[in-house]
TORNU-231483 format. One record per atom (N, C-alpha, C, O): x, z negated, y. Coordinates in steps of 0.05 Angstrom, whole numbers, padded with zeros to 5 digits, always signed. Layout:
BEGIN
XZY ...
END
This chain:
BEGIN
+00017+00000-00023 +00000+00000+00000 +00018+00000+00025 +00036-00016+00027 +00012+00018+00043 +00028+00020+00067 +00021-00003+00086 +00000-00016+00083 +00038-00008+00105 +00033-00029+00125 +00008-00023+00141 -00008-00040+00146 +00004+00003+00148 -00019+00011+00163 -00045+00006+00147 -00064-00004+00157 -00044+00014+00121 -00067+00009+00104 -00073-00020+00101 -00096-00029+00102 -00051-00036+00098 -00054-00065+00095 -00067-00077+00120 -00085-00094+00118 -00058-00068+00143 -00070-00078+00168 -00099-00070+00171 -00116-00087+00179 -00106-00046+00163 -00134-00037+00164 -00151-00053+00145 -00173-00062+00152 -00141-00057+00121 -00155-00073+00101 -00159-00102+00111 -00181-00113+00109 -00137-00113+00122 -00139-00141+00132 -00159-00143+00154 -00174-00162+00155 -00159-00124+00172 -00177-00124+00195 -00206-00122+00186 -00224-00131+00200 -00210-00109+00163 -00237-00104+00154 -00249-00126+00137 -00274-00127+00133 -00233-00145+00128 -00243-00166+00111 -00261-00185+00127 -00254-00195+00148 -00285-00189+00117 -00304-00207+00130 -00303-00235+00117 -00303-00237+00092 -00300-00256+00133 -00299-00283+00123 -00323-00298+00133 -00323-00309+00155 -00343-00300+00116 -00367-00314+00125 -00383-00327+00102 -00377-00322+00078 -00401-00343+00108 -00417-00358+00089 -00447-00355+00094 -00456-00358+00117 -00462-00348+00074 -00490-00346+00076 -00503-00361+00054 -00507-00350+00032 -00510-00386+00058 -00519-00404+00037 -00549-00407+00036 -00560-00419+00017 -00564-00398+00055 -00592-00405+00058 -00609-00394+00035 -00630-00406+00030 -00601-00373+00021 -00618-00362+00000 -00613-00375-00027 -00628-00368-00046 -00594-00392-00030 -00588-00403-00056 -00598-00432-00058 -00588-00450-00046 -00619-00436-00074 -00632-00462-00076 -00614-00483-00089 -00617-00507-00083 -00596-00475-00106 -00579-00494-00119 -00556-00505-00102 -00543-00524-00109 -00552-00492-00079 -00531-00500-00060 -00544-00516-00037 -00565-00509-00028 -00530-00536-00028 -00540-00552-00006 -00542-00534+00019 -00530-00513+00020 -00558-00543+00038 -00562-00528+00062 -00536-00525+00077 -00518-00542+00075 -00534-00504+00093 -00510-00500+00110 -00504-00524+00127 -00482-00532+00130 -00525-00535+00138 -00522-00559+00155 -00509-00582+00140 -00492-00595+00150 -00519-00587+00115 -00507-00608+00099 -00478-00603+00092 -00462-00621+00093 -00472-00578+00084 -00444-00572+00077 -00426-00574+00102 -00404-00585+00100 -00435-00564+00125 -00420-00567+00149 -00415-00597+00156 -00393-00605+00164 -00436-00613+00151 -00433-00642+00156 -00412-00654+00138 -00396-00670+00147 -00413-00647+00112 -00393-00657+00093 -00365-00648+00101 -00346-00664+00100 -00362-00623+00108 -00336-00613+00116 -00326-00627+00141 -00302-00634+00143 -00344-00631+00160 -00336-00644+00185 -00327-00673+00179 -00307-00682+00191 -00340-00686+00160 -00331-00713+00153 -00303-00713+00141 -00286-00730+00146 -00297-00693+00124 -00271-00690+00112 -00250-00687+00134 -00229-00700+00134 -00256-00669+00153 -00236-00664+00174 -00233-00688+00192 -00212-00692+00204 -00254-00705+00195 -00251-00729+00210 -00231-00748+00197 -00216-00762+00210 -00231-00746+00170 -00212-00763+00154 -00183-00752+00156 -00164-00766+00149 -00181-00727+00164 -00154-00715+00165 -00143-00714+00194 -00128-00696+00201 -00150-00733+00210 -00141-00734+00237 -00111-00731+00239 -00096-00741+00222 -00102-00718+00260 -00073-00714+00263 -00064-00687+00252 -00040-00680+00255 -00081-00673+00239 -00074-00647+00228 -00088-00625+00244 -00105-00631+00261 -00082-00600+00238 -00093-00578+00254 -00114-00562+00239 -00115-00538+00242 -00131-00575+00224 -00152-00560+00210 -00175-00555+00229 -00181-00571+00246 -00187-00532+00226 -00209-00524+00243 -00231-00512+00225 -00226-00501+00204 -00256-00515+00235 -00279-00502+00223 -00288-00481+00243 -00294-00489+00266 -00290-00456+00236 -00299-00435+00253 -00326-00425+00244 -00329-00419+00220 -00344-00423+00262 -00371-00413+00255 -00375-00388+00273 -00386-00390+00295 -00367-00365+00263 -00370-00341+00279 -00399-00332+00282 -00406-00319+00301 -00415-00338+00263 -00443-00332+00264 -00458-00356+00253 -00446-00376+00246 -00485-00355+00253 -00501-00378+00246 -00494-00390+00219 -00493-00414+00216 -00489-00373+00199 -00484-00383+00172 -00456-00378+00163 -00451-00371+00139 -00437-00381+00180 -00409-00375+00173 -00392-00401+00174 -00394-00416+00193 -00377-00405+00153 -00357-00427+00153 -00331-00416+00144 -00328-00404+00123 -00311-00420+00160 -00283-00413+00153 -00266-00437+00160 -00266-00446+00183 -00251-00447+00140 -00233-00469+00145 -00206-00457+00151 -00196-00440+00136 -00193-00467+00171 -00166-00459+00178 -00147-00483+00175 -00151-00503+00188 -00128-00480+00158 -00109-00502+00153 -00082-00494+00165 -00072-00472+00160 -00070-00511+00180 -00043-00506+00191 -00023-00504+00169 -00020-00521+00152 -00008-00481+00170 +00012-00476+00149 +00034-00497+00150 +00047-00503+00130 +00040-00507+00174 +00062-00526+00177 +00057-00552+00162 +00076-00565+00154 +00031-00559+00158 +00025-00584+00142 +00023-00578+00113 +00023-00596+00097 +00021-00552+00105 +00018-00545+00077 +00044-00540+00063 +00048-00547+00040 +00062-00526+00077 +00087-00516+00065 +00111-00521+00082 +00109-00523+00107 +00134-00524+00069 +00159-00524+00084 +00165-00495+00092 +00154-00476+00081 +00183-00492+00111 +00191-00465+00120 +00200-00448+00097 +00216-00456+00080 +00189-00423+00097 +00196-00403+00077 +00191-00411+00048 +00206-00403+00030 +00172-00428+00044 +00165-00438+00017 +00135-00435+00011 +00119-00436+00030 +00129-00431-00014 +00101-00430-00023 +00094-00454-00040 +00073-00454-00054 +00110-00475-00040 +00105-00499-00055 +00090-00518-00036 +00099-00525-00015 +00066-00527-00046 +00049-00545-00029 +00063-00571-00024 +00075-00583-00042 +00061-00581+00000 +00072-00607+00007 +00054-00629-00004 +00031-00624-00012 +00064-00653-00004 +00048-00676-00013 +00023-00679+00006 +00001-00686-00004 +00028-00676+00032 +00006-00677+00051 -00016-00656+00044 -00040-00662+00046 -00007-00633+00037 -00026-00611+00030 -00043-00619+00006 -00067-00614+00006 -00031-00631-00013 -00046-00639-00037 -00068-00658-00031 -00090-00657-00041 -00062-00677-00013 -00082-00697-00004 -00105-00682+00011 -00128-00688+00006 -00098-00664+00029 -00118-00649+00044 -00135-00633+00026 -00160-00633+00029 -00123-00619+00007 -00138-00601-00010 -00156-00617-00030 -00178-00608-00037 -00148-00641-00038 -00165-00657-00055 -00191-00665-00040 -00212-00666-00052 -00189-00671-00014 -00212-00678+00001 -00231-00653+00004 -00255-00656+00002 -00219-00630+00009 -00235-00606+00011 -00249-00599-00015 -00272-00591-00016 -00234-00602-00037 -00246-00595-00063 -00269-00613-00071 -00286-00606-00087 -00271-00637-00059 -00294-00654-00065 -00320-00640-00056 -00340-00641-00071 -00319-00627-00033 -00343-00612-00024 -00347-00588-00042 -00369-00582-00050 -00325-00573-00048 -00328-00549-00064 -00338-00555-00092 -00353-00540-00103 -00328-00577-00104 -00337-00584-00131 -00367-00590-00132 -00379-00586-00153 -00378-00598-00110 -00407-00603-00110 -00423-00577-00106 -00447-00577-00106 -00409-00555-00101 -00421-00529-00096 -00407-00507-00112 -00395-00488-00100 -00407-00509-00139 -00391-00490-00155 -00402-00461-00154 -00389-00443-00164 -00425-00457-00143 -00436-00430-00141 -00426-00413-00119 -00431-00389-00118 -00410-00425-00101 -00400-00410-00078 -00374-00395-00086 -00362-00401-00106 -00367-00375-00070 -00343-00359-00074 -00323-00365-00051 -00332-00370-00028 -00298-00363-00057 -00277-00369-00037 -00259-00345-00034 -00252-00331-00054 -00251-00339-00010 -00230-00321-00004 -00209-00337+00011 -00213-00346+00033 -00186-00339-00001 -00164-00355+00011 -00143-00335+00021 -00132-00319+00006 -00138-00337+00047 -00120-00318+00060 -00096-00332+00071 -00098-00352+00086 -00072-00322+00065 -00047-00332+00076 -00039-00315+00099 -00041-00291+00099 -00029-00328+00120 -00020-00314+00145 +00008-00325+00152 +00014-00348+00148 +00024-00307+00164 +00050-00315+00174 +00054-00307+00203 +00037-00293+00214 +00076-00316+00214 +00084-00306+00241 +00100-00281+00236 +00102-00271+00213 +00113-00270+00256 +00128-00246+00253 +00158-00250+00248 +00174-00231+00250 +00166-00275+00242 +00194-00281+00235 +00199-00270+00207 +00183-00275+00189 +00220-00255+00203 +00226-00244+00177 +00214-00216+00175 +00200-00206+00193 +00220-00203+00153 +00211-00175+00149 +00181-00175+00142 +00170-00195+00132 +00168-00153+00148 +00140-00150+00142 +00135-00153+00112 +00116-00166+00103 +00152-00141+00095 +00149-00143+00066 +00151-00172+00057 +00135-00181+00040 +00171-00186+00067 +00175-00214+00060 +00150-00231+00068 +00141-00247+00052 +00140-00226+00092 +00117-00241+00102 +00092-00236+00085 +00076-00254+00081 +00089-00211+00076 +00066-00205+00059 +00068-00220+00032 +00048-00232+00023 +00091-00220+00020 +00095-00234-00005 +00092-00264-00001 +00079-00278-00018 +00103-00275+00020 +00102-00304+00025 +00073-00312+00030 +00064-00333+00020 +00058-00297+00046 +00031-00304+00052 +00013-00303+00027 -00004-00320+00024 +00018-00284+00010 +00002-00282-00015 +00009-00305-00033 -00008-00317-00045 +00035-00312-00035 +00043-00335-00052 +00031-00361-00042 +00024-00378-00058 +00030-00364-00016 +00018-00388-00005 -00012-00389-00010 -00023-00411-00017 -00026-00367-00007 -00055-00366-00014 -00059-00372-00043 -00077-00387-00050 -00042-00362-00060 -00044-00367-00089 -00039-00397-00095 -00052-00408-00113 -00021-00410-00081 -00015-00438-00085 -00039-00455-00078 -00046-00474-00092 -00052-00449-00055 -00077-00463-00048 -00099-00458-00068 -00113-00477-00076 -00101-00434-00077 -00122-00427-00097 -00117-00443-00123 -00136-00453-00135 -00092-00445-00131 -00086-00459-00156 -00093-00489-00153 -00103-00501-00172 -00088-00500-00130 -00095-00528-00125 -00125-00532-00127 -00135-00552-00138 -00140-00513-00117 -00170-00515-00118 -00179-00511-00147 -00197-00525-00156 -00168-00491-00161 -00175-00486-00189 -00169-00511-00206 -00185-00518-00224 -00147-00524-00201 -00140-00548-00217 -00159-00571-00214 -00159-00589-00230 -00176-00570-00193 -00196-00591-00190 -00220-00585-00207 -00238-00602-00209 -00221-00562-00219 -00244-00554-00236 -00262-00533-00224 -00282-00526-00236 -00255-00524-00199 -00271-00504-00187 -00268-00478-00203 -00245-00472-00211 -00289-00462-00207 -00288-00438-00224 -00267-00418-00214 -00268-00409-00191 -00248-00411-00231 -00227-00392-00224 -00238-00365-00216 -00227-00351-00199 -00260-00357-00229 -00271-00330-00223 -00287-00330-00197 -00298-00309-00189 -00287-00352-00183 -00300-00353-00157 -00280-00355-00134 -00287-00360-00111 -00255-00350-00141 -00233-00352-00121 -00218-00325-00119 -00210-00315-00139 -00216-00315-00095 -00199-00291-00090 -00178-00299-00070 -00183-00316-00053 -00155-00286-00071 -00134-00292-00052 -00124-00265-00040 -00125-00244-00052 -00114-00268-00016 -00102-00245-00002 -00080-00255+00016 -00082-00276+00029 -00058-00239+00017 -00037-00245+00036 -00039-00225+00059 -00037-00201+00055 -00042-00236+00083 -00044-00219+00107 -00018-00215+00121 -00015-00198+00138 +00002-00231+00113 +00028-00229+00127 +00025-00235+00156 +00011-00254+00164 +00036-00218+00172 +00036-00222+00202 +00014-00205+00215 +00014-00202+00239 -00004-00193+00199 -00022-00172+00209 -00046-00183+00225 -00059-00167+00239 -00051-00209+00224 -00074-00220+00238 -00067-00244+00255 -00076-00266+00250 -00050-00240+00275 -00042-00263+00292 -00066-00273+00308 -00083-00258+00317 -00066-00299+00313 -00086-00311+00330 -00074-00320+00357 -00087-00330+00374 -00048-00317+00358 -00033-00325+00383 -00008-00306+00384 -00002-00292+00366 +00005-00307+00407 +00029-00292+00410 +00052-00302+00393 +00052-00326+00387 +00070-00285+00385 +00093-00293+00369 +00118-00298+00386 +00140-00299+00375 +00115-00299+00412 +00138-00302+00430 +00147-00331+00434 +00169-00335+00444 +00130-00350+00426 +00137-00378+00429 +00134-00392+00402 +00120-00383+00385 +00147-00415+00399 +00145-00430+00374 +00116-00440+00370 +00106-00440+00348 +00103-00447+00392 +00075-00456+00390 +00057-00433+00380 +00040-00438+00362 +00060-00409+00390 +00045-00386+00381 +00050-00380+00352 +00032-00375+00337 +00076-00380+00345 +00083-00374+00317 +00071-00395+00298 +00062-00389+00276 +00071-00420+00307 +00059-00442+00291 +00029-00438+00287 +00019-00443+00265 +00015-00428+00307 -00013-00422+00303 -00018-00399+00284 -00038-00399+00270 +00000-00380+00284 -00003-00357+00266 +00003-00363+00237 -00007-00350+00219 +00019-00384+00232 +00025-00393+00205 +00002-00411+00195 +00000-00434+00204 -00016-00400+00178 -00039-00414+00170 -00050-00404+00144 -00042-00382+00135 -00068-00419+00132 -00083-00410+00109 -00113-00414+00116 -00121-00435+00126 -00128-00393+00110 -00157-00395+00115 -00172-00396+00089 -00164-00383+00069 -00193-00412+00088 -00210-00413+00065 -00238-00405+00074 -00251-00420+00089 -00247-00381+00066 -00273-00371+00073 -00291-00376+00049 -00283-00371+00026 -00316-00385+00054 -00334-00393+00033 -00360-00376+00036 -00371-00374+00058 -00370-00365+00014 -00394-00349+00015 -00410-00353-00011 -00400-00360-00032 -00436-00349-00008 -00454-00351-00031 -00450-00328-00050 -00452-00332-00075 -00444-00304-00040 -00441-00280-00056 -00412-00270-00053 -00401-00269-00031 -00401-00261-00075 -00374-00250-00075 -00372-00226-00057 -00352-00223-00042 -00392-00209-00057 -00391-00185-00040 -00392-00191-00010 -00384-00174+00006 -00400-00215-00003 -00399-00223+00025 -00370-00227+00035 -00366-00227+00059 -00351-00228+00017 -00324-00233+00024 -00307-00208+00025 -00283-00209+00027 -00320-00185+00023 -00306-00159+00024 -00310-00146+00051 -00326-00156+00067 -00297-00124+00055 -00298-00110+00081 -00327-00104+00090 -00344-00096+00074 -00331-00107+00116 -00357-00099+00128 -00360-00070+00128 -00380-00059+00137 
END
């Protein structure tokens, strides 16, 4: 896959949640409440919940708290964070996850793609190990293709190094629009 194709694919991936039609899953409001409680317990970290639309939930985890520089091995802090997140996910095994790894522009594009995919895979494995269904988890490495800040400062690069967990009722909701 060329870098241009990868960027187009990355830009096309939709990360959203639509839970209202599934009776076996708690309401969006209840899940958002549970997730908000988890993040209240994780004070001091850079996790965020983004709701781009009415029924969208995307968790953004700061890469700096998950991994050491240039590593895809989860930190001890990351394991604690992910255990709290999996408590909510374990109560909702019918949902699907798209876990995306992101990097800054330090290093080669090829290296960043591999590193971001390895980091997404590491987060996915931690969630799978909690008992969440493996066939409900997809991973993607975006590399440096989806920055949320400039890469000219350490602060901006830090914001770009992240892992996103997108949750949806249907697997097809996690593919390109």
